[in-house]
Each structure stands twice: as C-alpha cells, then as structure tokens.
LOMAR-104877 format. One line per 10 residues: their letters; for each residue x, y, z of N, C-alpha, C. Coordinates in nm, 3 decimals, decimal comma. Example, Ala and Ser with C-alpha at 12.3 -4.5 7.8 and 13.67 -1.06 7.14 Angstrom:
residues 2
AS> 1,319:-0,569:0,780:1,230:-0,450:0,780:1,320:-0,330:0,780  1,285:-0,225:0,708:1,367:-0,106:0,714:1,290:0,003:0,787
end
This chain:
residues 153
MVYTDSLGYC> 10,967:9,923:11,042:10,857:9,989:10,975:10,869:9,963:10,826  10,758:9,930:10,766:10,753:9,908:10,622:10,656:10,010:10,564  10,701:10,083:10,460:10,613:10,182:10,399:10,620:10,169:10,247  10,513:10,214:10,184:10,506:10,208:10,040:10,548:10,341:9,980  10,592:10,336:9,855:10,648:10,455:9,793:10,544:10,558:9,750  10,416:10,522:9,756:10,310:10,616:9,720:10,183:10,579:9,794  10,085:10,667:9,789:9,961:10,642:9,862:9,895:10,514:9,816  9,848:10,436:9,912:9,782:10,313:9,879:9,643:10,299:9,936  9,610:10,373:10,041:9,480:10,356:10,106:9,390:10,477:10,091  9,437:10,577:10,027:9,358:10,697:10,010:9,398:10,761:9,879
DAAGMKKALS> 9,306:10,825:9,813:9,342:10,890:9,687:9,310:11,038:9,693  9,368:11,111:9,601:9,351:11,256:9,599:9,205:11,295:9,583  9,129:11,220:9,505:8,987:11,253:9,485:8,911:11,244:9,617  8,939:11,143:9,697:8,875:11,131:9,827:8,913:11,244:9,921  9,041:11,285:9,915:9,085:11,396:9,999:9,017:11,526:9,956  9,007:11,547:9,825:8,940:11,667:9,774:8,795:11,671:9,821  8,728:11,559:9,812:8,588:11,554:9,854:8,576:11,585:10,002  8,664:11,528:10,084:8,659:11,553:10,228:8,682:11,700:10,257  8,778:11,761:10,188:8,805:11,903:10,210:8,689:11,990:10,165  8,627:11,957:10,053:8,518:12,041:10,004:8,392:12,022:10,088
DELAGHYEIM> 8,370:11,903:10,140:8,252:11,877:10,222:8,263:11,937:10,361  8,383:11,951:10,410:8,405:11,987:10,549:8,390:12,137:10,571  8,268:12,179:10,593:8,238:12,317:10,631:8,289:12,420:10,532  8,306:12,381:10,407:8,347:12,474:10,302:8,468:12,558:10,342  8,568:12,494:10,403:8,692:12,563:10,435:8,695:12,629:10,571  8,595:12,606:10,655:8,594:12,663:10,790:8,625:12,549:10,887  8,730:12,563:10,965:8,774:12,455:11,052:8,775:12,501:11,197  8,713:12,420:11,283:8,715:12,446:11,426:8,841:12,381:11,484  8,916:12,456:11,559:9,037:12,404:11,622:9,000:12,351:11,760  9,037:12,227:11,785:8,997:12,161:11,909:9,117:12,147:12,004
GNNVGIGSFH> 9,088:12,152:12,131:9,186:12,125:12,235:9,117:12,049:12,346  9,161:11,928:12,373:9,096:11,843:12,475:8,944:11,835:12,453  8,907:11,816:12,325:8,766:11,802:12,284:8,682:11,927:12,309  8,745:12,042:12,327:8,674:12,167:12,346:8,720:12,264:12,238  8,624:12,331:12,174:8,661:12,427:12,070:8,741:12,542:12,129  8,855:12,573:12,068:8,939:12,682:12,119:8,965:12,788:12,013  8,902:12,777:11,900:8,921:12,876:11,795:8,888:12,816:11,660  8,910:12,894:11,557:8,885:12,845:11,422:8,970:12,923:11,324  8,979:12,871:11,204:9,042:12,945:11,096:8,973:12,907:10,966  8,992:12,990:10,867:8,929:12,969:10,738:9,037:12,954:10,632
LTTQETNYIY> 9,011:12,865:10,538:9,097:12,856:10,420:9,041:12,950:10,315  9,127:13,031:10,256:9,083:13,120:10,150:9,061:13,039:10,022  8,995:13,098:9,926:8,975:13,033:9,796:9,109:13,002:9,732  9,203:13,094:9,743:9,337:13,073:9,686:9,406:12,955:9,755  9,396:12,945:9,887:9,457:12,833:9,959:9,391:12,701:9,921  9,259:12,702:9,911:9,188:12,581:9,873:9,229:12,535:9,733  9,239:12,628:9,640:9,283:12,594:9,504:9,424:12,539:9,504  9,511:12,598:9,585:9,649:12,548:9,596:9,650:12,405:9,650  9,571:12,380:9,754:9,563:12,246:9,812:9,518:12,146:9,706  9,413:12,180:9,632:9,362:12,091:9,527:9,469:12,064:9,422
SRLDLLGSSV> 9,546:12,166:9,385:9,652:12,144:9,284:9,760:12,051:9,338  9,791:12,061:9,466:9,891:11,972:9,527:9,836:11,829:9,539  9,708:11,816:9,569:9,647:11,683:9,576:9,650:11,614:9,441  9,635:11,690:9,334:9,642:11,632:9,199:9,777:11,567:9,173  9,881:11,617:9,238:10,017:11,564:9,218:10,047:11,442:9,306  9,965:11,418:9,408:9,995:11,308:9,502:9,999:11,172:9,434  9,914:11,151:9,335:9,911:11,022:9,268:10,041:10,989:9,197  10,115:11,092:9,157:10,242:11,068:9,088:10,363:11,086:9,179  10,340:11,124:9,304:10,451:11,141:9,398:10,501:11,005:9,444  10,632:10,991:9,445:10,693:10,865:9,487:10,802:10,896:9,589
WKPGILEKST> 10,797:10,827:9,702:10,900:10,842:9,805:11,025:10,764:9,765  11,137:10,813:9,806:11,266:10,749:9,780:11,306:10,664:9,901  11,387:10,560:9,877:11,436:10,479:9,990:11,520:10,564:10,085  11,519:10,527:10,214:11,607:10,590:10,311:11,554:10,716:10,377  11,429:10,755:10,350:11,381:10,877:10,415:11,345:10,855:10,561  11,321:10,730:10,597:11,292:10,696:10,737:11,395:10,595:10,785  11,458:10,625:10,897:11,557:10,533:10,952:11,493:10,402:10,994  11,570:10,296:10,982:11,527:10,162:11,025:11,391:10,124:10,965  11,377:10,151:10,837:11,252:10,120:10,769:11,281:10,054:10,635  11,178:9,995:10,579:11,188:9,931:10,448:11,086:9,993:10,356
LISKDTVTKI> 11,130:10,032:10,239:11,041:10,087:10,138:11,007:9,977:10,038  10,879:9,961:10,008:10,841:9,870:9,900:10,753:9,948:9,803  10,771:9,918:9,675:10,700:9,993:9,572:10,553:9,956:9,568  10,474:10,047:9,512:10,331:10,021:9,496:10,309:9,899:9,407  10,397:9,880:9,306:10,387:9,762:9,219:10,408:9,634:9,299  10,504:9,635:9,391:10,529:9,517:9,474:10,409:9,491:9,565  10,353:9,596:9,622:10,234:9,581:9,706:10,121:9,518:9,626  10,101:9,566:9,505:9,995:9,511:9,419:10,018:9,362:9,394  10,142:9,324:9,366:10,174:9,182:9,342:10,150:9,097:9,466  10,187:9,150:9,582:10,168:9,076:9,707:10,021:9,045:9,729
FHRSDIPGWT> 9,936:9,143:9,705:9,795:9,125:9,738:9,712:9,069:9,622  9,778:9,033:9,515:9,709:8,965:9,404:9,771:8,828:9,377  9,833:8,770:9,477:9,893:8,637:9,464:9,782:8,532:9,459  9,808:8,424:9,388:9,710:8,315:9,384:9,751:8,198:9,475  9,879:8,196:9,516:9,928:8,082:9,594:9,914:8,099:9,745  9,909:8,223:9,794:9,902:8,249:9,938:9,830:8,382:9,959  9,744:8,393:10,060:9,677:8,520:10,085:9,777:8,634:10,105  9,742:8,752:10,055:9,833:8,866:10,057:9,887:8,903:10,193  9,799:8,912:10,293:9,847:8,951:10,425:9,934:8,842:10,487  9,902:8,718:10,461:9,986:8,609:10,512:10,127:8,623:10,455
YFYQHYGMRL> 10,137:8,646:10,325:10,267:8,665:10,261:10,337:8,789:10,318  10,264:8,898:10,333:10,323:9,022:10,385:10,380:9,000:10,525  10,301:8,937:10,614:10,348:8,910:10,751:10,477:8,827:10,750  10,482:8,725:10,663:10,599:8,636:10,658:10,724:8,704:10,606  10,708:8,800:10,515:10,824:8,859:10,447:10,857:9,003:10,485  10,760:9,074:10,544:10,784:9,217:10,569:10,758:9,260:10,713  10,646:9,224:10,769:10,613:9,271:10,903:10,463:9,272:10,924  10,421:9,345:11,026:10,281:9,343:11,067:10,198:9,459:11,012  10,262:9,565:10,964:10,188:9,681:10,913:10,256:9,735:10,787  10,172:9,790:10,700:10,220:9,859:10,581:10,169:10,003:10,588
YSFGKPIFLR> 10,261:10,097:10,600:10,227:10,238:10,612:10,227:10,306:10,476  10,145:10,408:10,463:10,149:10,496:10,346:10,123:10,638:10,394  10,182:10,732:10,327:10,160:10,871:10,363:10,183:10,959:10,242  10,110:11,070:10,240:10,122:11,165:10,131:10,223:11,272:10,163  10,265:11,344:10,062:10,356:11,456:10,086:10,278:11,566:10,157  10,337:11,626:10,259:10,268:11,732:10,331:10,243:11,853:10,241  10,132:11,919:10,264:10,098:12,042:10,192:10,106:12,156:10,292  10,199:12,248:10,268:10,223:12,358:10,361:10,155:12,486:10,313  10,102:12,561:10,409:10,037:12,689:10,382:10,090:12,795:10,479  10,064:12,919:10,445:10,090:13,033:10,534:10,230:13,030:10,593
NNTICIFYFG> 10,327:13,040:10,503:10,468:13,043:10,546:10,505:12,924:10,633  10,459:12,806:10,594:10,491:12,681:10,663:10,443:12,679:10,808  10,328:12,740:10,836:10,271:12,735:10,971:10,149:12,644:10,977  10,096:12,606:10,863:9,984:12,512:10,854:10,024:12,401:10,759  9,991:12,278:10,796:10,026:12,163:10,713:9,906:12,069:10,705  9,875:12,023:10,584:9,774:11,921:10,564:9,848:11,793:10,530  9,817:11,686:10,603:9,896:11,564:10,590:9,807:11,441:10,603  9,831:11,342:10,516:9,761:11,215:10,523:9,860:11,105:10,559  9,819:11,017:10,649:9,895:10,894:10,674:9,797:10,782:10,704  9,840:10,662:10,679:9,757:10,547:10,709:9,840:10,421:10,713
YGCGDLCGFG> 9,778:10,314:10,758:9,844:10,185:10,755:9,740:10,075:10,740  9,785:9,967:10,683:9,705:9,845:10,676:9,775:9,739:10,759  9,696:9,654:10,824:9,755:9,549:10,907:9,677:9,418:10,893  9,588:9,410:10,795:9,510:9,290:10,771:9,389:9,322:10,687  9,313:9,219:10,653:9,195:9,242:10,570:9,096:9,338:10,634  9,078:9,327:10,762:8,989:9,419:10,834:9,066:9,487:10,947  9,182:9,537:10,914:9,268:9,602:11,012:9,342:9,716:10,944  9,319:9,836:10,989:9,389:9,950:10,935:9,334:10,080:10,989  9,404:10,187:10,956:9,366:10,320:11,000:9,426:10,421:10,905  9,355:10,531:10,885:9,408:10,641:10,806:9,345:10,771:10,850
SLCIYIKENG> 9,417:10,882:10,828:9,368:11,010:10,875:9,426:11,124:10,791  9,340:11,217:10,754:9,381:11,340:10,687:9,362:11,451:10,788  9,472:11,517:10,824:9,469:11,613:10,935:9,529:11,747:10,896  9,488:11,848:10,971:9,550:11,980:10,962:9,634:11,999:11,087  9,762:12,028:11,065:9,855:12,055:11,174:9,887:12,205:11,172  9,904:12,261:11,289:9,944:12,401:11,302:10,071:12,405:11,385  10,166:12,486:11,338:10,293:12,498:11,408:10,280:12,600:11,521  10,306:12,552:11,642:10,299:12,637:11,761:10,429:12,622:11,839  10,495:12,733:11,864:10,621:12,733:11,940:10,721:12,634:11,883  10,727:12,627:11,750:10,823:12,540:11,683:10,785:12,393:11,675
CWKNKYTIYS> 10,666:12,356:11,725:10,621:12,217:11,723:10,490:12,205:11,644  10,479:12,096:11,569:10,356:12,070:11,493:10,253:12,004:11,583  10,131:12,061:11,584:10,022:12,007:11,665:9,904:11,972:11,574  9,851:11,852:11,592:9,734:11,810:11,516:9,614:11,885:11,574  9,559:11,977:11,494:9,450:12,060:11,542:9,315:12,020:11,486  9,314:11,951:11,372:9,185:11,917:11,312:9,199:11,793:11,227  9,112:11,699:11,247:9,107:11,581:11,161:8,996:11,602:11,062  9,034:11,610:10,935:8,936:11,633:10,829:8,854:11,506:10,809  8,921:11,395:10,803:8,852:11,267:10,806:8,948:11,159:10,849  8,890:11,050:10,896:8,970:10,935:10,929:8,886:10,810:10,901
WIS> 8,953:10,702:10,886:8,886:10,573:10,865:8,953:10,469:10,951  8,881:10,365:10,982:8,936:10,255:11,060:8,861:10,127:11,019  8,935:10,019:11,016:8,867:9,890:10,989:8,926:9,784:11,078
end
C-alpha cells in the first residue's frame, strides 16, 4: 500500500460544502438500504467539525503508521505527476504500485462514538474513488452509517 502524507484528492472546503449542503446536519442512518434511524449534528458539533477541517490542509501523516506500506510526501506526488519525460501514472506504476491512497485525520464527536472520516485513492487518469463518511461505534466496532459524499472516476 502506498499512501500520501496529506490529503490529495479532496480538500477541506469541499468537505465543508458537502456537510453544509447535506440536510443541514440531519443524517438518515441506513441499514441494508433501509432507513433505520437518524441523528442531528448540533450547531456546536458542526462548528467543531468545520474547525477540524480547517486543520486538515496542514495535517501530515508520519511514516510507519500503516504496516507494510510506503509513505510518499505530497511534494513527491506533485513531482511525479508533473514530469515531462514520462506520464505520471506510468512512472507511479513502475516505481510505487497500482494505487495511491490518501486519508484525512478522523474527527471524533460525542465521546468518541461518532467519527467523520475521508479516504480515497487514485489508480489512473480516470481511475479512483473517495468517500466522506460518518461512522458510529456500536458494540465496540465502527460501522459506516452514512456517506456524506463520494466520487468515482
């Protein structure tokens, strides 16, 4: 697994817009594509989330947080995809692997029982996926209960 030290496919402004557009803080909890409940984010929680999103652009992951993985800096990623001698993905495949992952620092709410988390990956010029989700802790396990937005190419 190869991952970058900071977000590369999504920015805090896009996450803020998705959160503000999405039912103004009212989220339907889904189970097997059937609504099973809902919860609301308070104004205080929403403001806290926005303040944490503002910090994501300056957050940098350290090497070694994921076993059997390689960390490459955002600067290195930029250099790879701005090469003039070889297309960026061709170079990436030859030297690193088939996918480049990025993820934001989780934002925890309500005594660490709710988590907002972004992850994504690129795998080619028209190949990738990303998702901003709300996870809820149930019986000690994190469950993806709501996807705020996702993209695919």
